[in-house]
The first five atom37 places (N, CA, C, CB, O) and aatype in JSON, in Angstrom:
{
  "aatype": [12, 16, 18, 19, 18, 10, 0, 9, 0, 9, 19, 0, 6, 19, 9, 0, 16, 15, 0, 10, 11, 0, 15, 6, 6, 13, 16, 11, 10, 7, 14, 15, 10, 9, 19, 9, 19, 7, 18, 0, 19, 0, 13, 18, 10, 10, 16, 10, 19, 10, 1, 16, 10, 14, 19, 7, 9, 16, 18, 0, 9, 17, 15, 7, 19, 7, 9, 19, 10, 19, 16, 9, 0, 7, 7, 9, 19, 18, 11, 5, 9, 14, 3, 13, 14, 0, 9, 9, 7, 12, 0, 10, 9, 19, 7, 7, 19, 19, 9, 9, 8, 9, 13, 15, 11, 16, 0, 19, 8],
  "atom_mask": [
    [1, 1, 1, 1, 1],
    [1, 1, 1, 1, 1],
    [1, 1, 1, 1, 1],
    [1, 1, 1, 1, 1],
    [1, 1, 1, 1, 1],
    [1, 1, 1, 1, 1],
    [1, 1, 1, 1, 1],
    [1, 1, 1, 1, 1],
    [1, 1, 1, 1, 1],
    [1, 1, 1, 1, 1],
    [1, 1, 1, 1, 1],
    [1, 1, 1, 1, 1],
    [1, 1, 1, 1, 1],
    [1, 1, 1, 1, 1],
    [1, 1, 1, 1, 1],
    [1, 1, 1, 1, 1],
    [1, 1, 1, 1, 1],
    [1, 1, 1, 1, 1],
    [1, 1, 1, 1, 1],
    [1, 1, 1, 1, 1],
    [1, 1, 1, 1, 1],
    [1, 1, 1, 1, 1],
    [1, 1, 1, 1, 1],
    [1, 1, 1, 1, 1],
    [1, 1, 1, 1, 1],
    [1, 1, 1, 1, 1],
    [1, 1, 1, 1, 1],
    [1, 1, 1, 1, 1],
    [1, 1, 1, 1, 1],
    [1, 1, 1, 0, 1],
    [1, 1, 1, 1, 1],
    [1, 1, 1, 1, 1],
    [1, 1, 1, 1, 1],
    [1, 1, 1, 1, 1],
    [1, 1, 1, 1, 1],
    [1, 1, 1, 1, 1],
    [1, 1, 1, 1, 1],
    [1, 1, 1, 0, 1],
    [1, 1, 1, 1, 1],
    [1, 1, 1, 1, 1],
    [1, 1, 1, 1, 1],
    [1, 1, 1, 1, 1],
    [1, 1, 1, 1, 1],
    [1, 1, 1, 1, 1],
    [1, 1, 1, 1, 1],
    [1, 1, 1, 1, 1],
    [1, 1, 1, 1, 1],
    [1, 1, 1, 1, 1],
    [1, 1, 1, 1, 1],
    [1, 1, 1, 1, 1],
    [1, 1, 1, 1, 1],
    [1, 1, 1, 1, 1],
    [1, 1, 1, 1, 1],
    [1, 1, 1, 1, 1],
    [1, 1, 1, 1, 1],
    [1, 1, 1, 0, 1],
    [1, 1, 1, 1, 1],
    [1, 1, 1, 1, 1],
    [1, 1, 1, 1, 1],
    [1, 1, 1, 1, 1],
    [1, 1, 1, 1, 1],
    [1, 1, 1, 1, 1],
    [1, 1, 1, 1, 1],
    [1, 1, 1, 0, 1],
    [1, 1, 1, 1, 1],
    [1, 1, 1, 0, 1],
    [1, 1, 1, 1, 1],
    [1, 1, 1, 1, 1],
    [1, 1, 1, 1, 1],
    [1, 1, 1, 1, 1],
    [1, 1, 1, 1, 1],
    [1, 1, 1, 1, 1],
    [1, 1, 1, 1, 1],
    [1, 1, 1, 0, 1],
    [1, 1, 1, 0, 1],
    [1, 1, 1, 1, 1],
    [1, 1, 1, 1, 1],
    [1, 1, 1, 1, 1],
    [1, 1, 1, 1, 1],
    [1, 1, 1, 1, 1],
    [1, 1, 1, 1, 1],
    [1, 1, 1, 1, 1],
    [1, 1, 1, 1, 1],
    [1, 1, 1, 1, 1],
    [1, 1, 1, 1, 1],
    [1, 1, 1, 1, 1],
    [1, 1, 1, 1, 1],
    [1, 1, 1, 1, 1],
    [1, 1, 1, 0, 1],
    [1, 1, 1, 1, 1],
    [1, 1, 1, 1, 1],
    [1, 1, 1, 1, 1],
    [1, 1, 1, 1, 1],
    [1, 1, 1, 1, 1],
    [1, 1, 1, 0, 1],
    [1, 1, 1, 0, 1],
    [1, 1, 1, 1, 1],
    [1, 1, 1, 1, 1],
    [1, 1, 1, 1, 1],
    [1, 1, 1, 1, 1],
    [1, 1, 1, 1, 1],
    [1, 1, 1, 1, 1],
    [1, 1, 1, 1, 1],
    [1, 1, 1, 1, 1],
    [1, 1, 1, 1, 1],
    [1, 1, 1, 1, 1],
    [1, 1, 1, 1, 1],
    [1, 1, 1, 1, 1],
    [1, 1, 1, 1, 1]
  ],
  "atom_positions": [
    [[-10.08, 15.21, 3.32], [-10.39, 13.8, 3.54], [-9.7, 12.89, 2.53], [-11.89, 13.59, 3.48], [-9.56, 11.69, 2.78]],
    [[-9.29, 13.43, 1.42], [-8.68, 12.6, 0.38], [-7.5, 11.81, 0.91], [-8.24, 13.46, -0.79], [-7.39, 10.61, 0.67]],
    [[-6.61, 12.47, 1.63], [-5.43, 11.77, 2.12], [-5.75, 10.83, 3.28], [-4.38, 12.78, 2.57], [-5.05, 9.84, 3.49]],
    [[-6.8, 11.12, 4.01], [-7.25, 10.19, 5.05], [-7.75, 8.91, 4.39], [-8.37, 10.82, 5.95], [-7.41, 7.81, 4.81]],
    [[-8.58, 9.08, 3.34], [-9.07, 7.9, 2.6], [-7.91, 7.11, 2.01], [-10.04, 8.33, 1.48], [-7.9, 5.88, 2.04]],
    [[-6.94, 7.82, 1.46], [-5.79, 7.14, 0.87], [-4.99, 6.39, 1.93], [-4.88, 8.15, 0.15], [-4.56, 5.26, 1.7]],
    [[-4.79, 7.0, 3.07], [-4.05, 6.33, 4.15], [-4.77, 5.08, 4.63], [-3.84, 7.3, 5.33], [-4.15, 4.03, 4.83]],
    [[-6.08, 5.18, 4.81], [-6.85, 4.01, 5.25], [-6.84, 2.94, 4.16], [-8.3, 4.41, 5.6], [-6.74, 1.75, 4.47]],
    [[-6.94, 3.35, 2.91], [-6.9, 2.4, 1.8], [-5.56, 1.66, 1.78], [-7.12, 3.12, 0.46], [-5.52, 0.45, 1.56]],
    [[-4.49, 2.38, 1.99], [-3.16, 1.76, 2.0], [-3.05, 0.77, 3.15], [-2.06, 2.83, 2.1], [-2.55, -0.34, 2.97]],
    [[-3.49, 1.16, 4.32], [-3.42, 0.26, 5.48], [-4.27, -0.99, 5.23], [-3.9, 0.99, 6.77], [-3.85, -2.1, 5.55]],
    [[-5.47, -0.81, 4.68], [-6.33, -1.96, 4.39], [-5.67, -2.9, 3.37], [-7.69, -1.49, 3.86], [-5.74, -4.12, 3.5]],
    [[-5.03, -2.32, 2.37], [-4.34, -3.13, 1.36], [-3.15, -3.86, 1.96], [-3.88, -2.25, 0.18], [-2.89, -5.01, 1.61]],
    [[-2.42, -3.21, 2.84], [-1.27, -3.83, 3.48], [-1.71, -5.0, 4.37], [-0.49, -2.8, 4.33], [-1.09, -6.06, 4.37]],
    [[-2.8, -4.8, 5.1], [-3.34, -5.88, 5.93], [-3.77, -7.05, 5.05], [-4.54, -5.38, 6.79], [-3.47, -8.21, 5.35]],
    [[-4.49, -6.75, 3.97], [-4.95, -7.8, 3.06], [-3.78, -8.54, 2.41], [-5.85, -7.2, 1.97], [-3.77, -9.77, 2.35]],
    [[-2.8, -7.79, 1.95], [-1.64, -8.42, 1.31], [-0.86, -9.27, 2.31], [-0.72, -7.35, 0.71], [-0.4, -10.37, 1.98]],
    [[-0.72, -8.78, 3.52], [-0.01, -9.53, 4.54], [-0.74, -10.81, 4.91], [0.2, -8.68, 5.78], [-0.11, -11.8, 5.29]],
    [[-2.06, -10.81, 4.81], [-2.85, -12.0, 5.14], [-2.86, -13.03, 4.01], [-4.27, -11.6, 5.47], [-3.27, -14.17, 4.22]],
    [[-2.42, -12.64, 2.82], [-2.41, -13.59, 1.69], [-1.61, -14.85, 2.01], [-1.84, -12.92, 0.44], [-2.08, -15.96, 1.75]],
    [[-0.44, -14.68, 2.56], [0.39, -15.84, 2.89], [-0.3, -16.72, 3.92], [1.78, -15.4, 3.41], [-0.3, -17.95, 3.8]],
    [[-0.9, -16.1, 4.93], [-1.58, -16.86, 5.98], [-2.83, -17.56, 5.48], [-1.94, -15.94, 7.13], [-3.28, -18.55, 6.07]],
    [[-3.41, -17.07, 4.38], [-4.62, -17.69, 3.84], [-4.33, -19.06, 3.23], [-5.25, -16.78, 2.8], [-5.25, -19.85, 2.99]],
    [[-3.04, -19.34, 2.98], [-2.6, -20.61, 2.38], [-3.47, -20.96, 1.17], [-2.67, -21.75, 3.42], [-4.15, -21.98, 1.13]],
    [[-3.39, -20.05, 0.18], [-4.1, -20.21, -1.09], [-5.61, -20.27, -0.88], [-3.63, -21.46, -1.81], [-6.3, -21.05, -1.54]],
    [[-6.11, -19.46, 0.03], [-7.52, -19.35, 0.37], [-8.11, -20.64, 0.94], [-8.29, -18.94, -0.84], [-9.3, -20.92, 0.76]],
    [[-7.28, -21.41, 1.61], [-7.78, -22.63, 2.28], [-8.06, -22.39, 3.76], [-6.78, -23.76, 2.13], [-8.68, -23.23, 4.41]],
    [[-7.62, -21.26, 4.3], [-7.87, -20.89, 5.7], [-8.91, -19.78, 5.72], [-6.55, -20.44, 6.41], [-8.69, -18.71, 5.15]],
    [[-10.05, -20.02, 6.36], [-11.17, -19.09, 6.31], [-10.84, -17.72, 6.89], [-12.34, -19.67, 7.04], [-11.08, -16.72, 6.22]],
    [[-10.3, -17.65, 8.09], [-10.04, -16.36, 8.74], [-9.16, -15.45, 7.91], [0.0, 0.0, 0.0], [-9.57, -14.34, 7.57]],
    [[-7.96, -15.89, 7.58], [-7.09, -15.03, 6.76], [-7.68, -14.73, 5.38], [-5.73, -15.69, 6.59], [-7.46, -13.65, 4.84]],
    [[-8.42, -15.68, 4.82], [-9.04, -15.44, 3.52], [-10.07, -14.31, 3.6], [-9.71, -16.72, 3.0], [-10.16, -13.48, 2.7]],
    [[-10.84, -14.29, 4.68], [-11.81, -13.21, 4.87], [-11.12, -11.87, 5.06], [-12.71, -13.51, 6.08], [-11.6, -10.85, 4.58]],
    [[-9.99, -11.88, 5.76], [-9.21, -10.65, 5.94], [-8.74, -10.13, 4.58], [-7.99, -10.89, 6.88], [-8.8, -8.93, 4.32]],
    [[-8.29, -11.02, 3.73], [-7.85, -10.64, 2.39], [-9.0, -10.01, 1.61], [-7.28, -11.86, 1.62], [-8.85, -8.93, 1.03]],
    [[-10.13, -10.67, 1.59], [-11.27, -10.2, 0.79], [-11.8, -8.87, 1.31], [-12.39, -11.25, 0.81], [-12.01, -7.93, 0.54]],
    [[-12.01, -8.78, 2.6], [-12.53, -7.54, 3.19], [-11.5, -6.41, 3.05], [-12.9, -7.74, 4.68], [-11.85, -5.28, 2.72]],
    [[-10.23, -6.73, 3.31], [-9.18, -5.71, 3.21], [-9.09, -5.11, 1.82], [0.0, 0.0, 0.0], [-9.01, -3.89, 1.67]],
    [[-9.09, -5.97, 0.79], [-9.02, -5.45, -0.58], [-10.29, -4.7, -0.96], [-8.78, -6.59, -1.56], [-10.23, -3.69, -1.66]],
    [[-11.46, -5.18, -0.5], [-12.72, -4.48, -0.8], [-12.7, -3.07, -0.22], [-13.92, -5.27, -0.25], [-13.04, -2.1, -0.89]],
    [[-12.3, -2.96, 1.04], [-12.21, -1.64, 1.68], [-11.18, -0.77, 0.96], [-11.83, -1.78, 3.18], [-11.44, 0.4, 0.67]],
    [[-10.02, -1.35, 0.67], [-8.96, -0.59, 0.02], [-9.4, -0.04, -1.33], [-7.71, -1.46, -0.15], [-9.19, 1.14, -1.62]],
    [[-9.99, -0.88, -2.15], [-10.37, -0.42, -3.49], [-11.55, 0.53, -3.47], [-10.68, -1.61, -4.38], [-11.63, 1.43, -4.3]],
    [[-12.47, 0.34, -2.54], [-13.57, 1.3, -2.42], [-13.02, 2.68, -2.05], [-14.61, 0.83, -1.37], [-13.37, 3.69, -2.68]],
    [[-12.17, 2.73, -1.04], [-11.59, 4.01, -0.63], [-10.73, 4.62, -1.73], [-10.77, 3.83, 0.64], [-10.67, 5.84, -1.88]],
    [[-10.07, 3.76, -2.49], [-9.26, 4.25, -3.6], [-10.14, 4.95, -4.64], [-8.47, 3.09, -4.25], [-9.71, 5.94, -5.23]],
    [[-11.34, 4.45, -4.86], [-12.25, 5.14, -5.8], [-12.61, 6.53, -5.3], [-13.52, 4.3, -6.02], [-12.78, 7.45, -6.09]],
    [[-12.74, 6.67, -3.98], [-13.03, 7.99, -3.41], [-11.85, 8.94, -3.59], [-13.39, 7.86, -1.92], [-12.03, 10.13, -3.87]],
    [[-10.66, 8.41, -3.44], [-9.45, 9.22, -3.61], [-9.34, 9.72, -5.05], [-8.2, 8.41, -3.23], [-8.92, 10.85, -5.29]],
    [[-9.71, 8.86, -5.98], [-9.57, 9.21, -7.4], [-10.54, 10.31, -7.85], [-9.78, 7.97, -8.25], [-10.43, 10.81, -8.96]],
    [[-11.47, 10.68, -7.0], [-12.33, 11.83, -7.29], [-11.52, 13.12, -7.28], [-13.5, 11.92, -6.28], [-11.84, 14.08, -7.98]],
    [[-10.45, 13.13, -6.48], [-9.68, 14.35, -6.25], [-8.27, 14.29, -6.84], [-9.59, 14.63, -4.77], [-7.82, 15.23, -7.49]],
    [[-7.58, 13.18, -6.61], [-6.19, 13.07, -7.07], [-6.12, 12.36, -8.42], [-5.35, 12.31, -6.02], [-6.92, 11.47, -8.71]],
    [[-5.17, 12.75, -9.25], [-4.96, 12.04, -10.51], [-4.55, 10.59, -10.25], [-3.89, 12.76, -11.37], [-3.92, 10.29, -9.24]],
    [[-4.92, 9.71, -11.15], [-4.67, 8.29, -10.96], [-3.17, 7.99, -10.84], [-5.26, 7.49, -12.11], [-2.79, 7.14, -10.03]],
    [[-2.34, 8.64, -11.61], [-0.9, 8.38, -11.56], [-0.3, 8.77, -10.21], [0.0, 0.0, 0.0], [0.52, 8.03, -9.66]],
    [[-0.69, 9.91, -9.7], [-0.19, 10.37, -8.4], [-0.71, 9.45, -7.3], [-0.62, 11.84, -8.13], [0.03, 9.05, -6.41]],
    [[-1.99, 9.12, -7.39], [-2.59, 8.22, -6.39], [-1.85, 6.9, -6.37], [-4.08, 8.0, -6.69], [-1.52, 6.38, -5.3]],
    [[-1.6, 6.35, -7.55], [-0.96, 5.04, -7.61], [0.49, 5.11, -7.14], [-1.02, 4.48, -9.02], [0.99, 4.17, -6.53]],
    [[1.17, 6.2, -7.43], [2.55, 6.35, -6.96], [2.6, 6.34, -5.44], [3.17, 7.65, -7.51], [3.44, 5.66, -4.84]],
    [[1.71, 7.09, -4.81], [1.68, 7.12, -3.34], [1.27, 5.76, -2.8], [0.7, 8.22, -2.83], [1.91, 5.22, -1.9]],
    [[0.21, 5.2, -3.36], [-0.33, 3.89, -2.95], [0.77, 2.82, -3.0], [-1.51, 3.48, -3.87], [0.99, 2.09, -2.03]],
    [[1.44, 2.73, -4.14], [2.43, 1.67, -4.3], [3.69, 1.92, -3.48], [2.8, 1.51, -5.76], [4.23, 1.0, -2.88]],
    [[4.16, 3.16, -3.44], [5.38, 3.46, -2.68], [5.22, 3.21, -1.2], [0.0, 0.0, 0.0], [6.05, 2.52, -0.58]],
    [[4.18, 3.75, -0.62], [3.94, 3.55, 0.81], [3.59, 2.09, 1.08], [2.8, 4.48, 1.32], [4.04, 1.51, 2.07]],
    [[2.79, 1.5, 0.19], [2.41, 0.09, 0.36], [3.6, -0.85, 0.35], [0.0, 0.0, 0.0], [3.65, -1.79, 1.15]],
    [[4.55, -0.62, -0.54], [5.75, -1.46, -0.61], [6.51, -1.43, 0.72], [6.68, -1.01, -1.76], [6.91, -2.47, 1.24]],
    [[6.69, -0.24, 1.24], [7.42, -0.11, 2.5], [6.67, -0.78, 3.65], [7.67, 1.38, 2.83], [7.26, -1.53, 4.43]],
    [[5.37, -0.53, 3.74], [4.6, -1.1, 4.84], [4.47, -2.62, 4.74], [3.22, -0.48, 4.88], [4.52, -3.31, 5.76]],
    [[4.3, -3.14, 3.53], [4.23, -4.6, 3.37], [5.57, -5.22, 3.73], [3.84, -4.98, 1.92], [5.61, -6.3, 4.33]],
    [[6.65, -4.56, 3.38], [7.98, -5.07, 3.75], [8.16, -5.09, 5.26], [9.08, -4.23, 3.09], [8.69, -6.04, 5.81]],
    [[7.71, -4.04, 5.92], [7.79, -3.99, 7.39], [6.92, -5.09, 7.98], [7.34, -2.6, 7.92], [7.36, -5.81, 8.89]],
    [[5.7, -5.23, 7.48], [4.8, -6.28, 7.99], [5.4, -7.67, 7.75], [3.42, -6.18, 7.32], [5.32, -8.54, 8.62]],
    [[5.99, -7.87, 6.57], [6.63, -9.16, 6.27], [7.78, -9.45, 7.21], [0.0, 0.0, 0.0], [8.0, -10.6, 7.6]],
    [[8.52, -8.42, 7.56], [9.62, -8.6, 8.51], [9.14, -8.95, 9.9], [0.0, 0.0, 0.0], [9.73, -9.79, 10.58]],
    [[8.06, -8.3, 10.32], [7.53, -8.54, 11.67], [6.79, -9.88, 11.74], [6.58, -7.4, 12.09], [7.05, -10.69, 12.63]],
    [[5.87, -10.1, 10.81], [5.0, -11.28, 10.88], [5.69, -12.55, 10.4], [3.74, -11.04, 10.06], [5.57, -13.6, 11.03]],
    [[6.41, -12.44, 9.28], [6.97, -13.65, 8.66], [8.5, -13.73, 8.76], [6.57, -13.69, 7.21], [9.11, -14.65, 8.22]],
    [[9.11, -12.79, 9.45], [10.58, -12.76, 9.62], [11.31, -12.69, 8.28], [11.04, -14.0, 10.4], [12.4, -13.24, 8.13]],
    [[10.7, -12.01, 7.31], [11.3, -11.84, 5.99], [11.98, -10.47, 5.95], [10.23, -11.97, 4.85], [11.38, -9.47, 5.54]],
    [[13.22, -10.43, 6.39], [13.96, -9.18, 6.52], [14.63, -8.84, 5.19], [15.02, -9.29, 7.65], [15.37, -9.66, 4.64]],
    [[14.38, -7.64, 4.66], [15.01, -7.26, 3.39], [16.51, -7.02, 3.57], [14.34, -6.0, 2.82], [16.97, -6.59, 4.63]],
    [[17.26, -7.3, 2.5], [18.69, -7.01, 2.54], [18.94, -5.54, 2.18], [19.47, -7.96, 1.58], [18.01, -4.8, 1.85]],
    [[20.19, -5.14, 2.23], [20.54, -3.74, 2.01], [20.11, -3.23, 0.63], [22.03, -3.55, 2.17], [19.54, -2.14, 0.55]],
    [[20.37, -3.98, -0.47], [19.91, -3.49, -1.78], [18.39, -3.3, -1.84], [20.35, -4.45, -2.86], [17.92, -2.37, -2.5]],
    [[17.63, -4.16, -1.18], [16.17, -4.0, -1.17], [15.78, -2.72, -0.43], [15.5, -5.22, -0.51], [14.87, -2.02, -0.85]],
    [[16.47, -2.43, 0.64], [16.19, -1.22, 1.4], [16.51, 0.03, 0.57], [16.99, -1.21, 2.73], [15.76, 1.0, 0.56]],
    [[17.64, -0.01, -0.13], [18.02, 1.11, -1.0], [16.97, 1.3, -2.09], [19.42, 0.87, -1.64], [16.56, 2.42, -2.37]],
    [[16.53, 0.2, -2.7], [15.5, 0.28, -3.74], [14.21, 0.89, -3.22], [0.0, 0.0, 0.0], [13.61, 1.73, -3.89]],
    [[13.8, 0.47, -2.04], [12.57, 1.04, -1.46], [12.75, 2.52, -1.14], [12.17, 0.27, -0.19], [11.82, 3.31, -1.31]],
    [[13.93, 2.89, -0.68], [14.2, 4.31, -0.39], [14.1, 5.13, -1.68], [15.6, 4.49, 0.26], [13.59, 6.25, -1.66]],
    [[14.58, 4.59, -2.79], [14.48, 5.29, -4.07], [13.02, 5.43, -4.51], [15.29, 4.54, -5.14], [12.64, 6.47, -5.04]],
    [[12.22, 4.4, -4.28], [10.8, 4.47, -4.62], [10.11, 5.55, -3.79], [10.12, 3.1, -4.39], [9.38, 6.39, -4.33]],
    [[10.35, 5.53, -2.5], [9.74, 6.54, -1.62], [10.23, 7.94, -2.01], [10.08, 6.24, -0.13], [9.45, 8.89, -2.03]],
    [[11.51, 8.05, -2.31], [12.04, 9.34, -2.75], [11.36, 9.82, -4.02], [0.0, 0.0, 0.0], [11.07, 11.01, -4.15]],
    [[11.09, 8.92, -4.94], [10.38, 9.28, -6.17], [8.96, 9.76, -5.87], [0.0, 0.0, 0.0], [8.5, 10.73, -6.47]],
    [[8.29, 9.1, -4.97], [6.94, 9.52, -4.58], [6.97, 10.92, -3.96], [6.31, 8.51, -3.59], [6.13, 11.76, -4.27]],
    [[7.94, 11.15, -3.11], [8.07, 12.47, -2.47], [8.34, 13.54, -3.52], [9.19, 12.46, -1.41], [7.74, 14.62, -3.48]],
    [[9.22, 13.27, -4.45], [9.54, 14.24, -5.51], [8.3, 14.54, -6.35], [10.67, 13.7, -6.41], [8.02, 15.7, -6.65]],
    [[7.57, 13.5, -6.72], [6.34, 13.72, -7.49], [5.37, 14.59, -6.71], [5.67, 12.37, -7.85], [4.8, 15.55, -7.24]],
    [[5.19, 14.25, -5.45], [4.21, 14.97, -4.65], [4.59, 16.43, -4.41], [4.04, 14.27, -3.33], [3.74, 17.31, -4.43]],
    [[5.85, 16.67, -4.19], [6.29, 18.03, -3.87], [6.43, 18.9, -5.13], [7.63, 17.99, -3.13], [6.04, 20.07, -5.12]],
    [[6.98, 18.32, -6.2], [7.34, 19.15, -7.35], [6.43, 19.03, -8.56], [8.71, 18.82, -7.77], [6.44, 19.91, -9.41]],
    [[5.65, 17.98, -8.67], [4.84, 17.79, -9.86], [3.65, 18.74, -9.87], [4.37, 16.34, -9.95], [3.0, 18.96, -8.84]],
    [[3.37, 19.28, -11.03], [2.19, 20.15, -11.17], [0.9, 19.33, -11.25], [2.33, 21.02, -12.42], [-0.18, 19.89, -11.1]],
    [[1.01, 18.02, -11.46], [-0.19, 17.19, -11.52], [-0.67, 16.78, -10.14], [0.08, 15.95, -12.35], [-1.81, 16.33, -10.0]],
    [[0.17, 16.92, -9.12], [-0.23, 16.57, -7.75], [-1.08, 17.7, -7.18], [1.03, 16.31, -6.84], [-0.79, 18.88, -7.38]],
    [[-2.12, 17.32, -6.47], [-2.97, 18.3, -5.81], [-2.36, 18.61, -4.46], [-4.45, 17.78, -5.67], [-2.14, 17.71, -3.65]],
    [[-2.08, 19.88, -4.2], [-1.41, 20.26, -2.94], [-2.37, 20.93, -2.01], [-0.22, 21.19, -3.21], [-2.0, 21.33, -0.91]]
  ]
}
């Protein structure tokens, strides 16, 4: 269940982060509620994940996958398309997460 919780936490965080722009500095009720609920769900589930996975590994997965998903959401929702160097940078981040997960002795397999 650890990775299920982590996946749901990441999705909740991505939804919340994507709604930040739409909240217009918390002046729009609907998007503001999405931000608050999304982060609450994400951080609660993250606490459950931290029962099993080390914090560094958890955060590496959380941030790496989150960066990619937020970028995709930003491209779809706000038409903010990353340029080639940004894509390369994100690929390096994801590659680092994969290397940590596969080869690190601190990762729970």
